[in-house]
C-alpha positions, 0 to 999 in steps of 0.5 A, spaced: 834 647 060 834 642 055 838 635 055 836 629 052 838 625 058 832 625 063 837 624 069 842 630 067 836 634 066 833 632 073 840 633 076 840 640 074 833 642 075 834 640 082 840 644 083 837 650 080 831 649 084 835 648 091 839 655 089 832 659 088 831 658 081 824 657 077 827 651 073 823 647 067 827 642 063 826 638 057 828 632 053 827 634 046 827 641 042 819 641 041 818 641 048 823 646 050 821 651 045 814 651 048 817 652 054 821 658 052 817 665 054 820 672 054 821 671 062 826 666 061 833 669 063 837 663 063 838 657 058 842 651 059 843 647 052 846 641 051 849 641 044 849 633 042 842 631 042 839 626 037 833 629 033 835 637 033 842 638 035 844 644 039 847 648 034 840 648 030 837 650 036 842 656 037 839 658 030 832 658 032 834 662 038 837 667 034 831 667 029 826 668 035 831 674 038 832 670 044 835 675 050 836 670 055 844 668 057 846 661 054 850 656 058 852 651 053 853 643 055 857 638 052 860 632 052 864 632 046 870 637 048 872 644 049 873 646 042 866 644 040 863 648 045 868 654 044 866 653 036 859 653 038 860 659 043 863 663 037 857 661 032 852 663 038 855 670 039 856 671 031 848 670 031 847 675 036 846 671 042 849 672 049 853 666 052 853 666 059 858 660 060 859 653 059 859 646 062 863 640 060 860 633 061 861 630 066 861 635 071 860 635 078 855 639 083 860 644 085 861 646 078 854 647 076 853 651 082 859 655 080 856 657 073 849 658 076 851 662 082 853 668 077 846 669 075 843 669 081 838 675 083 842 678 089 836 677 094 835 670 092 843 669 093 842 671 100 836 667 101 840 661 099 846 662 103 841 662 109 838 656 107 845 652 106 842 649 100 847 644 100 845 640 106 838 641 106 836 635 109 835 634 117 837 628 121 831 625 122 829 626 115 835 622 113 834 617 118 826 616 116 829 615 109 833 609 111 828 606 116 822 606 110 827 604 105 827 610 101 834 609 098 834 605 091 839 603 087 840 605 079 845 600 076 850 602 070 852 596 066 859 595 065 861 592 058 867 587 056 870 592 050 873 586 046 866 581 046 861 586 047 858 582 053 855 585 060 860 583 065 858 587 071 853 592 074 855 598 078 850 600 084 849 607 084 844 610 090 839 615 089 833 617 094 826 616 092 824 622 096 816 622 098 815 629 096 822 632 092 822 626 087 828 622 085 834 626 089 841 625 087 847 623 092 851 629 091 845 632 095 845 628 101 852 624 101 856 629 105 850 631 109 850 623 112 857 623 113 857 629 117 851 626 121 854 619 122 849 616 118 854 614 112 855 607 115 847 605 115 847 608 108 852 603 106 849 597 109 843 599 106 846 599 099 850 593 100 843 589 102 839 592 096 844 590 091 846 583 093 838 582 094 837 584 087 843 581 083 839 574 082 834 578 078 839 580 073 842 573 071 842 571 064 839 565 061 844 560 064 843 563 071 850 567 071 849 573 075 854 579 073 859 582 077 856 587 082 860 593 084 859 597 090 862 604 092 864 603 099 865 610 103 872 611 107 869 610 113 868 603 112 875 602 112 875 604 119 871 598 121 875 592 122 868 588 122 867 590 115 870 584 111 866 579 116 860 583 115 860 583 108 862 576 107 856 574 112 851 578 107 854 575 101 853 568 104 846 570 106 844 572 099 847 566 096 853 570 092 860 568 091 865 574 094 868 573 087 862 576 084 862 583 088 867 588 087 868 594 092 870 600 089 874 605 093 876 612 091 883 613 090 883 620 094 880 616 100 885 611 099 891 616 100 888 619 106 887 612 110 892 608 106 895 605 113 889 604 117 885 601 111 890 596 109 888 591 114 881 591 111 883 591 104 887 585 105 882 581 108 877 583 103 881 580 098 883 574 102 875 573 103 875 573 095 872 580 094 874 584 088 877 591 090 877 597 085 881 603 085 875 608 083 877 615 080 884 613 078 889 618 076 885 624 080 889 623 087 896 623 089 902 617 090 899 613 085 905 608 084 905 607 092 898 605 092 899 600 087 905 597 090 901 596 097 894 595 095 891 588 093 887 591 087 884 587 082 881 593 078 883 600 076 877 605 074 880 610 069 876 617 071 871 620 066 875 626 066 881 623 062 876 619 058 872 625 056 876 629 052 882 624 050 880 624 043 882 632 043 887 632 048 894 629 047 895 629 055 889 625 056 890 620 051 897 619 054 895 618 061 889 613 059 894 609 055 899 608 060 894 607 065 892 601 061 899 598 060 901 599 067 894 596 069 896 590 065 903 589 067 901 589 074 895 583 072 890 588 074 883 589 070 882 596 067 875 599 066 874 606 063 868 610 066 864 616 062 864 613 055 859 617 051 861 616 044 864 611 039 870 615 038 872 614 045 870 606 045 875 605 039 881 608 042 880 604 048 879 598 044 885 600 040 889 601 047 887 594 050 882 597 055 878 591 058 871 594 059 867 600 059 861 603 062 858 610 060 852 613 057 854 610 050 851 603 053 846 606 058 845 611 063 844 608 070 837 604 071 833 602 076 832 595 077 825 594 073 828 598 067 834 594 067 831 587 067 828 589 060 834 593 058 839 587 059 834 582 056 834 586 049 841 587 050 843 580 051 838 578 045 841 583 040 848 585 041 851 580 046 854 575 041 857 581 037 864 584 038 863 591 041 868 593 035 
């Protein structure tokens, strides 16, 4: 497979290997073409790359009379994928499916499942590849601090300034390398370790935040995803406040992100905790906004300070009128309620321009940066602040 984003490549490679495939990944065309062989039977190809794009690669594959099935990947919209697919078929290539970024593990597995050897499919079913980690293995990972944070910057659309960082957990496995949360979160929920992981994330994020201060000593907002299970714990606000004090962080500099679907399920029991979090000064964000149900009822009772427009609406809004309307109305509604609105999954300038036109407050996504570990984030912040921060984003 080829994708210029190494994180996406690693995510796909890990999923494919867990399903029984032998998989190689590349980030540029030269590397990719060197890996191809007559034994290659499936190719995952990202259409948008900086040097040689996917359409050019399709031409080269046709010249080589490639017989592998090709799964097209793109973050530019369905129409472009469809056009590229038609071109590929006209060139005599075999299109085996497509994935529209951002995609989830279950969508990737669905596409790959169609190409599994029947015997391998039986083996994978026996192994239950979606939950391969043992309880003692996960406990050890917490004990030995194998879980690490990658941070994705959040940018003020009007000024271009860095205003926040979303903390995203990864597992630095001693044998398997970097493991993405889709491969262990559900397992930790099932075996009762999700709270321990949550507090590990909070402690790590708060302890590292001071490293990301600007030249005036101001730290960005830290956004932390809280599990639905945290909303059952009446001590959650008190413990969180104690940890903030321990690390010398103002609660006003911490945003707790709760998924909209999780709020729907636990709204009554969690309202106590959500209200107390706000009373202690923490910010509260409704993540993946627009993907759940009863949105108006939530906004009526939840003391949210932020709405995050789900990436699924941002992804295709330049071509999909319904997505544009949803994004625009969410921004308007958020502002009328005095709530900060942030768009996630922003990957190109066209999306950013539309968000700016509609008055969206901030954005995060690969247009600015992929999620970065702390040691890579620090030089990125220094370079970004030095070159771009004083310039408007638009």
